[in-house]
C-alpha atoms as one frame of an Amber mdcrd trajectory, in Angstrom:
protein
  81.331 -55.785  52.048  84.852 -54.443  51.628  87.308 -54.437  54.429  90.864
 -53.566  54.991  92.015 -57.158  54.384  90.188 -58.034  51.153  93.218 -57.827
  48.911  96.670 -58.255  50.443  99.258 -55.715  49.266 102.831 -56.922  49.035
 105.213 -54.050  49.550 108.061 -53.757  47.097 106.484 -55.698  44.262 104.842
 -53.024  42.127 104.445 -53.015  38.408 107.452 -53.979  36.380 109.236 -51.164
  34.573 110.040 -51.321  30.922 113.600 -52.349  30.314 115.799 -50.417  27.970
 117.162 -52.463  25.130 119.838 -51.501  22.668 120.637 -52.155  19.044 118.479
 -54.354  16.840 116.301 -55.466  19.778 115.352 -51.815  20.350 114.417 -51.359
  16.671 112.255 -54.479  16.716 110.494 -53.376  19.915 109.834 -49.920  18.466
 108.311 -51.444  15.307 106.087 -53.660  17.435 105.075 -50.664  19.597 106.049
 -52.219  22.909 108.756 -49.691  23.848 107.400 -46.591  25.503 110.641 -44.868
  26.483 114.319 -45.389  25.788 115.643 -43.367  28.733 116.991 -45.032  31.830
 114.818 -44.733  34.920 115.936 -43.875  38.446 119.398 -42.731  37.429 120.788
 -39.339  38.192 121.894 -37.230  35.311 125.580 -36.340  35.288 125.906 -32.599
  35.624 129.026 -32.396  33.503 132.481 -31.204  34.378 132.810 -28.494  36.969
 133.979 -25.073  35.840 137.313 -25.116  37.663 138.558 -21.821  36.248 135.535
 -19.963  37.610 135.839 -21.718  40.955 139.556 -20.934  41.078 138.887 -17.229
  40.501 136.323 -17.206  43.286 138.764 -18.883  45.647 141.608 -16.539  44.722
 139.556 -13.424  45.412 138.577 -14.057  49.003 141.157 -16.613  50.052 143.029
 -15.784  53.242 146.602 -14.774  52.671 149.425 -16.628  54.385 150.795 -14.863
  57.450 153.644 -12.452  56.901 157.147 -13.547  57.736 159.793 -11.732  59.752
 161.951  -9.391  57.695 165.429 -10.642  56.815 166.964  -7.571  58.485 165.506
  -8.733  61.813 167.132 -12.131  61.372 170.505 -10.615  60.487 170.360  -8.224
  63.434 169.479 -11.070  65.782 172.262 -13.307  64.443 174.951 -10.606  64.729
 173.824  -9.599  68.233 173.767 -13.245  69.324 177.290 -13.813  67.971 178.548
 -10.657  69.688 177.136 -11.753  73.029 179.546 -14.005  74.880 178.596 -16.834
  77.198 180.375 -17.898  80.418 183.172 -19.622  78.473 183.902 -16.505  76.428
 182.503 -18.065  73.252 179.677 -16.768  71.104 176.171 -17.593  72.307 174.573
 -20.479  70.404 170.998 -20.612  69.210 170.269 -23.262  71.804 171.628 -21.107
  74.650 169.620 -18.117  73.426 166.488 -20.257  73.190 167.021 -21.472  76.750
 167.475 -17.884  77.951 164.148 -16.751  76.484 162.271 -20.019  77.132 161.740
 -20.886  73.459 162.650 -23.697  71.072 166.003 -23.585  69.245 164.066 -24.124
  66.021 162.163 -20.856  66.648 165.453 -18.954  66.928 166.712 -20.555  63.720
 163.508 -19.665  61.901 163.750 -16.064  63.099 167.352 -15.729  61.957 166.580
 -17.169  58.522 163.421 -15.067  58.045 160.974 -18.007  57.889 159.153 -17.325
  61.167 155.854 -15.568  61.737 156.516 -12.536  63.973 155.748 -13.231  67.617
 155.895  -9.930  69.493 156.318 -11.522  72.925 159.267 -13.625  71.750 160.841
 -10.653  69.965 160.527  -8.571  73.163 162.310 -11.255  75.194 165.035 -11.551
  72.569 165.531  -7.775  72.554 166.163  -7.791  76.293 168.612 -10.695  76.159
 170.727  -9.621  73.159 170.399  -5.861  73.765 169.359  -4.700  70.257 166.064
  -3.499  68.780 164.243  -6.150  66.748 160.879  -4.391  66.448 159.793  -1.009
  65.196 160.860   1.082  62.208 163.159  -0.500  59.626 165.940   2.025  60.292
 165.860   1.253  64.055 166.301  -2.522  63.743 169.737  -3.587  64.946 170.343
  -0.417  66.979 171.420  -0.859  70.607 168.553  -1.088  73.048 168.492   1.806
  75.486 168.344   1.020  79.162 165.315   1.616  81.352 164.161   5.180  81.852
 165.546   6.920  84.915 163.059   8.227  87.429
């Protein structure tokens, strides 16, 4: 009568695999007929080097472009209007004073004047009102005096 416990099975101790030998030991084993395979078992095959040029072309085609920067003419117009505007002491307005007036960082004003900043329409609108010149719109209108509010 056979039952479930006739022959105990030890998990993890299956049949031994053939080892791969190299050199003269491999030749001797092949002559004797004991070697069945010379390939390594349970190892993943290297897939070779990646085709980086093809991958680079794929990335270049649909890669997002960096955001556009503010035109240099906007920065020059802002700098000249800021220098023309006088503060309470009669001196030219500094970047820090202008930043305080529009509730921004002085670094943002510096980036705008140098042309490194990404255009922020809300900040440009505030700056237009404070310095009194156009900073948005057509290229030929930038730097022109800002007209007052429409009369009713």
